[in-house]
C-alpha positions as CSV (number, residue, x, y, z in Angstrom):
1,X,75.3,25.8,222.0
2,X,73.7,28.0,219.2
3,X,75.4,31.2,218.0
4,X,72.0,33.0,219.2
5,X,72.8,31.8,222.7
6,X,76.4,33.0,222.5
7,X,75.4,36.4,221.9
8,X,74.4,36.6,225.6
9,X,76.5,37.5,228.5
10,X,80.2,37.1,228.9
11,X,80.3,34.4,226.3
12,X,78.6,36.5,223.8
13,X,81.1,39.4,224.4
14,X,83.8,37.0,224.0
15,X,82.0,35.5,220.8
16,X,81.6,38.8,219.1
17,X,84.9,39.9,220.0
18,X,86.5,36.4,218.4
19,X,84.6,37.1,215.4
20,X,86.0,40.6,215.0
21,X,89.4,39.4,215.6
22,X,88.9,36.6,212.9
23,X,87.9,39.4,210.5
24,X,90.5,41.7,211.2
25,X,93.3,38.9,210.6
26,X,91.4,37.9,207.4
27,X,91.6,34.2,208.8
28,X,90.3,33.1,205.5
29,X,93.7,34.2,204.0
30,X,95.2,31.1,205.8
31,X,94.3,29.4,202.4
32,X,97.4,31.0,200.7
33,X,99.9,29.2,203.2
34,X,97.8,25.7,204.3
35,X,98.0,24.0,200.9
36,X,101.8,24.5,200.6
37,X,102.2,23.3,203.9
38,X,100.3,20.1,203.5
39,X,101.6,19.5,200.3
40,X,105.2,19.8,201.9
41,X,103.6,17.4,204.8
42,X,103.0,14.6,202.0
43,X,106.1,15.1,200.5
44,X,108.2,14.5,203.5
45,X,106.0,11.7,204.6
46,X,106.3,10.3,201.1
47,X,102.6,9.2,201.5
48,X,99.7,10.0,203.5
49,X,101.2,11.6,206.9
50,X,100.1,10.3,210.4
51,X,97.3,11.9,212.1
52,X,99.6,13.5,214.8
53,X,102.0,15.2,212.4
54,X,98.8,16.7,210.3
55,X,97.0,17.7,213.4
56,X,100.1,19.4,215.2
57,X,101.3,20.8,211.9
58,X,97.9,22.4,211.4
59,X,97.7,24.0,214.6
60,X,101.4,25.4,214.5
61,X,100.5,27.0,211.1
62,X,97.5,28.3,212.2
63,X,98.9,29.9,215.5
64,X,102.0,31.0,213.7
65,X,99.8,32.8,210.9
66,X,97.6,34.2,213.4
67,X,100.6,35.6,215.6
68,X,101.9,37.1,212.3
69,X,98.8,38.8,211.2
70,X,97.8,40.3,214.6
71,X,101.4,41.6,215.3
72,X,101.2,43.3,211.9
73,X,97.7,44.8,212.9
74,X,99.2,46.1,216.4
75,X,102.5,47.5,214.8
76,X,100.3,49.1,212.2
77,X,97.7,50.4,214.1
78,X,98.7,54.0,214.0
79,X,99.7,53.9,210.1
80,X,96.3,52.4,209.5
81,X,94.3,55.1,211.4
82,X,95.6,57.4,208.9
83,X,95.2,55.6,205.7
84,X,91.6,55.6,204.3
85,X,92.0,51.9,202.8
86,X,92.5,50.6,206.1
87,X,91.1,52.9,208.8
88,X,88.1,50.6,209.1
89,X,90.2,47.8,210.7
90,X,89.4,46.6,214.2
91,X,92.1,48.7,216.0
92,X,91.8,52.1,214.4
93,X,88.1,51.8,214.5
94,X,88.0,50.8,218.1
95,X,86.2,47.6,217.6
96,X,89.1,46.0,219.5
97,X,91.3,47.6,222.0
98,X,95.3,47.1,221.9
99,X,95.0,44.7,224.9
100,X,92.6,42.4,223.7
101,X,94.7,41.9,220.2
102,X,97.7,41.2,222.4
103,X,95.7,38.5,224.5
104,X,94.6,36.9,221.2
105,X,98.3,37.0,220.1
106,X,99.3,35.2,223.7
107,X,96.7,32.6,223.1
108,X,98.0,31.9,219.5
109,X,101.5,31.7,220.6
110,X,100.3,29.3,223.4
111,X,98.7,27.0,220.7
112,X,101.8,27.4,218.5
113,X,104.2,26.2,221.1
114,X,102.2,23.2,222.2
115,X,102.1,22.4,218.5
116,X,105.6,22.6,218.0
117,X,106.6,20.6,221.2
118,X,104.6,17.8,220.0
119,X,106.6,17.7,216.6
120,X,110.2,17.0,216.1
121,X,113.1,17.8,218.7
122,X,114.7,20.0,216.1
123,X,111.6,22.2,215.6
124,X,111.4,22.9,219.3
125,X,115.1,24.2,219.1
126,X,114.3,26.5,215.8
127,X,110.7,27.9,216.5
128,X,112.1,31.4,217.1
129,X,113.7,31.2,213.7
130,X,110.3,30.7,212.3
131,X,108.6,33.5,214.0
132,X,111.2,36.1,213.7
133,X,110.4,37.3,210.2
134,X,106.8,37.2,211.0
135,X,107.3,39.7,213.8
136,X,109.9,41.8,212.1
137,X,108.1,42.3,208.6
138,X,105.8,45.0,209.8
139,X,108.6,47.3,210.7
140,X,110.5,46.9,207.5
141,X,108.3,49.6,205.4
142,X,109.6,52.2,207.7
143,X,113.2,51.4,206.6
144,X,113.4,49.9,203.1
145,X,111.7,49.4,199.8
146,X,112.5,45.8,199.8
147,X,110.0,45.3,202.6
148,X,108.1,42.8,200.2
149,X,110.7,40.5,200.9
150,X,110.2,40.3,204.6
151,X,106.8,38.7,204.0
152,X,108.3,36.5,201.3
153,X,110.8,35.2,204.0
154,X,107.9,33.8,206.1
155,X,106.8,31.7,203.2
156,X,110.4,30.6,202.4
157,X,110.5,28.9,205.6
158,X,107.5,27.0,205.4
159,X,108.6,23.8,203.6
160,X,111.8,23.4,205.5
161,X,110.1,24.2,208.6
162,X,107.3,21.3,207.6
163,X,110.6,19.0,206.7
164,X,112.3,19.8,210.2
165,X,108.9,19.4,212.1
166,X,108.4,15.7,210.7
167,X,112.0,14.5,210.2
168,X,114.3,16.9,212.0
169,X,116.2,18.1,208.8
170,X,115.4,19.4,205.3
171,X,116.6,18.9,201.6
172,X,117.4,21.0,198.7
173,X,114.0,20.3,197.1
174,X,112.5,21.9,200.3
175,X,114.4,24.9,200.0
176,X,113.5,25.5,196.0
177,X,110.0,24.9,197.0
178,X,110.4,27.5,199.9
179,X,112.1,30.1,197.8
180,X,109.6,29.5,195.0
181,X,106.6,30.1,197.4
182,X,108.5,33.1,198.8
183,X,109.0,34.7,195.5
184,X,105.4,34.1,194.6
185,X,104.3,36.0,197.9
186,X,106.5,38.8,197.1
187,X,105.4,39.1,193.7
188,X,101.9,39.6,194.7
189,X,102.6,41.8,197.8
190,X,104.3,44.3,195.4
191,X,101.0,44.2,193.5
192,X,99.0,44.8,196.7
193,X,101.3,47.7,197.6
194,X,100.4,49.5,194.6
195,X,97.1,50.7,196.1
196,X,98.9,52.9,198.9
197,X,101.5,54.6,196.5
198,X,100.3,58.0,197.2
199,X,99.8,57.4,200.9
200,X,103.3,55.7,201.2
201,X,105.1,58.5,199.7
202,X,103.3,61.2,201.9
203,X,104.1,59.5,204.9
204,X,107.7,58.5,204.6
205,X,106.6,54.8,204.1
206,X,108.7,52.8,201.3
207,X,107.8,50.1,199.1
208,X,109.0,49.2,195.6
209,X,105.7,51.0,194.2
210,X,106.3,54.0,196.1
211,X,110.2,54.2,195.3
212,X,109.8,53.2,191.6
213,X,106.3,54.0,190.4
214,X,103.6,51.5,189.6
215,X,104.9,50.4,186.1
216,X,108.2,49.6,187.5
217,X,106.7,47.9,190.2
218,X,104.3,45.8,188.2
219,X,107.4,44.7,186.1
220,X,109.3,43.6,189.2
221,X,106.2,41.7,190.4
222,X,106.6,39.8,187.0
223,X,110.1,39.3,187.6
224,X,109.5,37.8,190.9
225,X,106.7,35.6,189.6
226,X,108.9,34.1,186.7
227,X,111.7,33.3,189.2
228,X,109.0,31.5,191.6
229,X,107.8,29.4,188.6
230,X,111.5,28.4,187.9
231,X,112.2,27.6,191.6
232,X,109.0,25.4,191.8
233,X,109.9,23.5,188.4
234,X,113.4,23.1,189.7
235,X,112.1,21.8,193.1
236,X,110.2,19.3,191.3
237,X,113.5,18.0,189.2
238,X,115.6,17.8,192.3
239,X,112.7,15.8,194.1
240,X,112.0,13.5,191.1
241,X,108.4,14.6,191.0
242,X,105.9,12.6,188.7
243,X,103.5,14.1,186.3
244,X,100.8,15.4,188.5
245,X,103.3,17.8,190.4
246,X,104.4,19.2,186.9
247,X,100.5,19.7,186.2
248,X,100.3,21.6,189.2
249,X,103.4,23.5,188.3
250,X,101.8,24.4,184.9
251,X,98.6,25.5,186.6
252,X,100.9,27.7,188.9
253,X,102.5,29.4,186.0
254,X,99.2,29.9,184.0
255,X,97.2,31.3,187.1
256,X,100.2,33.5,187.8
257,X,100.1,34.8,184.3
258,X,96.2,35.3,184.6
259,X,96.9,37.4,187.8
260,X,99.3,39.7,186.2
261,X,96.9,40.2,183.5
262,X,94.3,41.6,185.9
263,X,96.5,44.4,186.9
264,X,98.0,47.1,184.7
265,X,99.7,50.7,185.4
266,X,96.4,52.0,183.8
267,X,93.9,50.1,185.8
268,X,94.5,48.8,189.2
269,X,90.8,48.4,190.4
270,X,91.1,44.4,190.1
271,X,94.0,44.4,192.7
272,X,91.5,42.6,195.5
273,X,90.5,40.0,192.9
274,X,94.0,39.3,191.7
275,X,95.3,39.4,195.6
276,X,92.6,37.0,197.1
277,X,90.8,35.0,194.7
278,X,93.9,34.2,192.2
279,X,96.4,33.5,195.0
280,X,93.8,31.2,196.9
281,X,93.2,29.4,193.7
282,X,97.2,28.9,193.0
283,X,97.8,27.8,196.6
284,X,95.0,25.2,196.3
285,X,95.4,24.0,192.9
286,X,99.5,23.6,193.3
287,X,98.8,21.7,196.6
288,X,96.3,19.3,195.6
289,X,98.5,18.4,192.4
290,X,101.4,17.8,194.6
291,X,99.5,15.7,197.2
292,X,97.8,13.8,194.3
293,X,101.4,13.2,192.8
294,X,102.8,11.9,196.1
295,X,99.7,9.6,196.6
296,X,99.9,8.3,193.1
297,X,103.7,7.4,193.3
298,X,103.4,5.9,196.5
């Protein structure tokens, strides 16, 4: 059925709502997490993973990420309605109703659980642990300037969760890879929060930029990214990685350095470029190098 045909009747309405929802949760930002998950899948599989593992893992990641972003939009709807930067998002703009967003969350949860229950028995027991930080993160800015490490926790979980989903257990290398990914995300979330310093201070919300100022926040971001790079390299050592892995780690470091150069306390205009373009490139390049390393060595 063509898109033009879908524009008519109930199917057309559902199609339009689906497009609005996809835009609302920035579905293209899935590129941040999927390459890390796929790299982990190839590592734990020690080669090309089975089609079933690949398919169910993809569905689980897509479902979890959808739940996380949609829950964030629901929890923050009133805040978004007062923030000039976010007032045009779907819920505050009235493009989606809250019950519609909740319905999409319910569908995503169903797909996530379908995937989980086709993976390892251990993952069937631990799936609430994976969802917990995704659902708690939006509330943290109301209580603590350490909120950036809430979204970081979501990414820390990804590599160990992939190991558990496939093998039922995880390794030290998976944990180091997860901590590296989490610190990377914390670093760029601090940069992203610089955009809302004035709004957060005026509305009693917490973040590192709002608490300590832009200059200190960017310094904290650099420290987080330095620690992330160290963990990525350490993960390679623990997992006895090959040359392509370390080429990916080198690209990871170089692209992080470039990202940091895009933003300064005197010029924050390029934050959107630093946030999406650079982080998408970091994830894709590193993921490809890790997968290539696994294939070459196995």
